[in-house]
N, C-alpha and C positions, 0 to 999 in steps of 0.2 A: 341856512343853504338857500340861496338866492335864485340858482341856475333851475332846480326843480320847479320853483315858482313861475319861470317863463315858460317851460314845457307845457304845464298845465294849460295856460291860455293858448298857447300855440296849437296843441292838440284841439282844444274846443274850437278854435277859429276853423281849423282844417275840416273837422268833422261837419260844423255849421256851413261851410262853403260848398262840401261836396253835396249835401242834402238839398240846399238851395240851388245848385247848379242842376241836380238831377231833375228836381221839380220843374226848373226852367224849360229842361229839354221836354219832359212830358207834356207841358202846356203848348210847347211850339208843335210838338206832334198832332195835339188835339186841334189847333188852327190849321194845320194842313188837312186833316180829314175833315174839318168844316167846310174848307174852300172846296173839296172836290164835289159837293153838292150844293154849293151857293148857300150856305147857312152863315149867319154872323157868328164870329168868335170875338171873345172878349181878350184883349191883349194885356190888359193891367196885370193880371196874376203873373203871366211870364215875365213883364218888364221888372215887376217889383222882385221877383225871385232872382233874376239875372242881376239886378243891381245889388241886392244883398250878397250874392255870391262875389260880386268885385269887391264890395267893401271888406269881406272875409279874406279874400285873397291878397289885399292890401296890408290886412293885419297880420297874415300869415308870413309875408314877406318881411314886414318890419321885425316881428318877433323871431324870425330864423337869423336875420342879419345879427340881432342884438345877442342871440345865443352863440352863434358862431364866431363872433368876435370876442366873445367873454367880457362883455362891458362890466359885468358885477364879479368877474372872476377874482379880482383882488381881494373882494370880501370873503372869499372861501380859502384865503391863505394858499395860494398857488395850486388849488384845486384837490388838496390832499384828502378831503372829504368826499370826492366826488367820483363816482365810477364813471370812467371813460367811456364805458360800453352802453351806458344809460340812455343816451340820445338815440343809439342806433337800433336799441330795442323798442324806444318809442316810436320811430320812424317806421320800423317792421310792422309795429300794430297798427298805426295809422294805415300803411298800405294794405295790410289784410283787410281792414274795415273797408277801404275803399273798394278792394276787389269784390267782396261780397254785395256791397250796397249797388254797385254798377249793373249786376245780374248781366254780366256779359254774355252774348249768345253765343260765343264759342266755349263757355263752361261745359265741361263733361256733365252727361246727362245719366241718369238711370236708366237701365233698359226697360222696356214695357212692363214686364211682371212686376219689377222693383217699384214703378210708379204705381202700380194697382195695390200692392201690399204695404207701401209705407203708410205710416200712420201720420195723420196730420198733426203737427205740433200745436199745442195749446195757444190760443190767441188771447192776448190781454186786451178784453173788451168790456163794455158796460154790459152787466147781465141784463139789463132792461132792454138792450137792444138785439140779443141773442134770441135764437128760437126757443120756444117754450120747453122747459126741462121735461115737461110731462109728456111730450108728443110722442106717440109710439114710432120707434124705428125699426123697421121691419129687416131691412139689410144693410149692412155696412161693406160687403164685398161684392164688386161689379165684375163680371167676366168681359174679357176683350172680344169684340165681334169684328174689329177691321180697323183701318188705318185711313180713312177718307180725309181729304182737304190737309194733308200733311201732319195730322194730330191723331189721336187715338180714340176709338168709339168703344164704349163699353154698354153693358146691360145688366139689369138686375130687376127684381120685383119688389114693389113698394106698395102699401096700402094706400088707396085713393080716398077722396072725401067721403064716399059711401061706405068706407070700411073693408072693400074688397080689393085683393091684390091686382096690381096692373104692372105691365112692363114699363119700365122706364130707361131710357138711352141717355147716355152722358158722353159728350165730346170734349175730349180735353185738347187744349191747343198744343202745338210743339213746345212753346215755352214752359209747360207745365213741368215736363222732364228735365229742361235745360236750367230751371231755377227752382231747387229743390226747398227753398226757404221762402219763397213767394207765395203769397195768396191772391186770389182772383175773384172778380165779380162774376155773377151768374145771371144768364138770361134764359128764361123757361120759353121754349117755343111750342104753341098750340097746333093740335090736329084737329082737322073737320071730319075725320071719318072714324066711327066707332071701333074700338078696339085695335086701332093703329096709331104709331107713333108719326110725327110730322115728316120725319124723313123717308116715309113709305110715300108720301104725296109729293113732296118735293125733294127727289133723291140727291139733287145737285147742292142741297142747302149748305153741306159742310164745305163742300169745295168753293162755295161762294163767300162764306165767312172765313175760311183758311186763306184765299188770295187777298181778303183785304187786311188781313193780320201779316201775311207774309210781304205785302208791298208797303207796310209801315204805316199804313193809313188808319189804323185802329189798334186801340191796346187790347191786348188779349183777355178774353174772357171764357168761361165754362158755358157750354150749351147743354141744356137740359130738354128732354124731349119726353114728356109724359105720355102714355096711351090715353087716348080719348075715351070718355066714359061711354058704355053701351046704354040703349034705352030709347033711342031717338035716332033717325036715319041721319039727322044733320045737327049735331050738337052745338056748333057754333051759331046757327041761325037761331036756336032756341035760345042762347045766351045773348045774341043780339037783339031778342026780342024781350028779354027780361034779364038785362046784365046786372041788377041788383042781386041775383041769387048766384053771383060768382062767389065761390067758397073761399075761405082761407086755408090754403092748402099747407097746413102746418106741418104734417107728416112727412110731406116732400122736403120741405125746407131743411127740418130737422135731420133727415137722413143723408141729403147732401151735405150739408154742414159736418155730419159725423164720418163721412166717407172721403172728403175731399178737402183740400186746402182751399178754403174759401173766405170771402171777406163776411163779416157778420150780416147776418140777413137783415134786411130794410132797404129803404128807398135810396140810400147812398151807394148800394151795391148789387141790387137786384132788378132785372128789367124783364121786359116780356116782348115777344116776336111772334107774328103771324103772317103766314103767306097765303094769298088767294082764300080758299076756304076758311082757314084758320086765322084771317084777318080780324074778323069781328069779335072773336074770342080775346084776342091780344089788345084792342081797343076798348072793350068792356072791362078787361081786368085793370088797364092803367087807368080808366076814368074812375071805377068803383073803388080801387084801392091804391091810390098814390101814396098812402102810407105804407104799403108793402112795395110797390114798384115804382122805382124813381124815374122810369122811363118806359115807354112803350112805342112799338113799330108795327106799322100795320100795312102790308104790302098787297096792292090789287085786289082790294076787298070790296064788298057792297055792304053798307051799312043803313040800320034804322036809326035815323038821325035823332027822331023824338025820343025813343027810348033811352039812347046813350045819353041825351042831353039831360033827361031826367036822373039818369044815374050819376052823371057827374055833378048834378046839384045835389044829390045826397051823400057825396063823398065826405069823409072825415073832415072836421073843420080844422083848419089851419094847414092843409095839405094842398099842393096844386099838382094837377097831373102835366106830364109832358109827353106828347103824342106826335109821332111822325106818321102821316098818311102818304104812301109812295104808289105811284101808278106810271106806266109807260105813257109816253107822249101820244100815242096813238090809241090808248085805252080810253076813248070818251067816256064810257059808262062809269068806269072806275074813278076818273078825275072828277066827274060831276058829283058821284057820291062822296067823295072825299070833300069838295068845296061845300057841298050842303051840310055835311056834318061838322065842319069849321064855322060855318056861318050859324048854325044852330047854337052851337057850344058858345059862341061869342055873345049871342043874344040871351042866352039862358041864365037862370037865377043862380046865387050863391057861389060855390066852388067851380061849377060848370063854366062861368064867364072868365075864371081865373086860369083855365086850362091853356097851356102854351101847345097850340096846334101849328105844326108846320106841314106843308105840302110839297114833295118832290114830284115834278112833271116834265124833267128834263132828259129822260132816258129814251133812247130810240136806237133800234138795232135791228138787223136783218132777219132776226127769227125770233119767235116768242121766248124760247129757250134762253138765248143770250140776254134778251131784255129782263128775264127773270133772274138770271145770275147777277146782273148788274144792279138791280134793285135790291137784291139780298144784301150784296156788297154795301150799298148806300145805308141800309136798315143797320148793319153791322158797326158802320162809322158812326151813325147818330147814336146808337146805344151806348158805344163805348165812350163817346165825348160826354154823353148826358150824365153817364154814371161817374166820370172822372170828375166832372164838375161838381157833382152832388158831393163826392167823398173829400 
C-alpha cells in the first residue's frame, strides 16, 4: 500500500510547518515588543523558523500533488485496497491539530469559576527542573476577588519563607481562559510595605500589564503578588542592603505550579518585578538567584550599588542575570541610581560583570501616574521577551 506511505510524510511536513510558522510569529511579536522600548532583538531565530516553514510548505504541496494525482495508484490495483475516505480523515485530523495549536483568540473560554476549579494538566517536564516535591503546599484553591486589566485576580493564603501564612494574589491574563491547554510563564511582583501585596502600593499595575498584553506587545504571563513579610518597616530596603539574604521561596513556587497551568519553574519561565519601593527587591532577587529568575525588572527604584554588586558576584556559577532598570525621563534621582548600579555591576567581579543590565529612560508624560503605567508596560514587555528567549 504505497499511498498511506505518502500520507505519513505529508502530515509530518504539515505539522512541522505549522509549528515553525507559529514559532516565527512569536519571535516576530517579541521583536515588536523590543522595538517599543529601543532594545535590540535577534532576528535570526525568526528567519530560521520562517525559512523552515517555507520548506515544509513546499514539501506539503509536492506530496499533496502526488497523492491527488495517484502517482502510485497503479500499484494498488485500481485502489481496491484503499479506503477512499482515508485522506479526508487525515486532513480532518490535521485541521483539528492546527486549530488547537494556533490557540485562536476567538476560541470559547470557560467562565471564571470553571477556570479556578480546572485542574492543571500534567506537564511532561524534566523532574530536576520542577519545584521540589517536598515543598509544602498550603493552598491549591484561590478565590476570585476581581477582574482588573481584562484578566482575573484571585487570592489565597500560602506559607512564607518564615513558615507563617501570608496572602498571595494571582492575576491571570485573559488568555488563560481562552487557551485551556496553554501553559504560562510566571512573574513574581514584590511589595515594599509589610503585610501588603504589591497591588496595594501600585493599584494600576494589572491595568498596565493588561494593556501591554492586549496591544500584542507582550506575550501573556501570570503575575503573582505575595504579601511582604513583617518585622521591618521597609523590607525592600533591608533586602537592598543585604540582598544575599533573598530566600528561595520554594513553597510559593510549588503552590503556584500546583494550582495553575504554569511552565516548569526555573529561569526559562519565571521572572521578577518591582515598582518604586519594591524595585530593590526585584533587583536583588534577579541578581542573587538568576538560576531561579531568568529576568528581573525594577521600575523607579533606588539601589545600594555596592551591596547589589557583591550579591551579583556571589550568584551561582554558570548563571547570568538579566535586569531592566526603568525610570521616567524626568526622574533624575532614579536614573542616576540605575546608571550607578549598571556601572558598578560592569566593573564587579565574577558573575556580576556578566549581568545584562539595560536602562530605559525614554518615558515622559504629563502626570506621574501615566508615567508609571507606561513604565510598567515596558517592564512587562521586557520580561515577556526575556522569558520567551530563555525558553
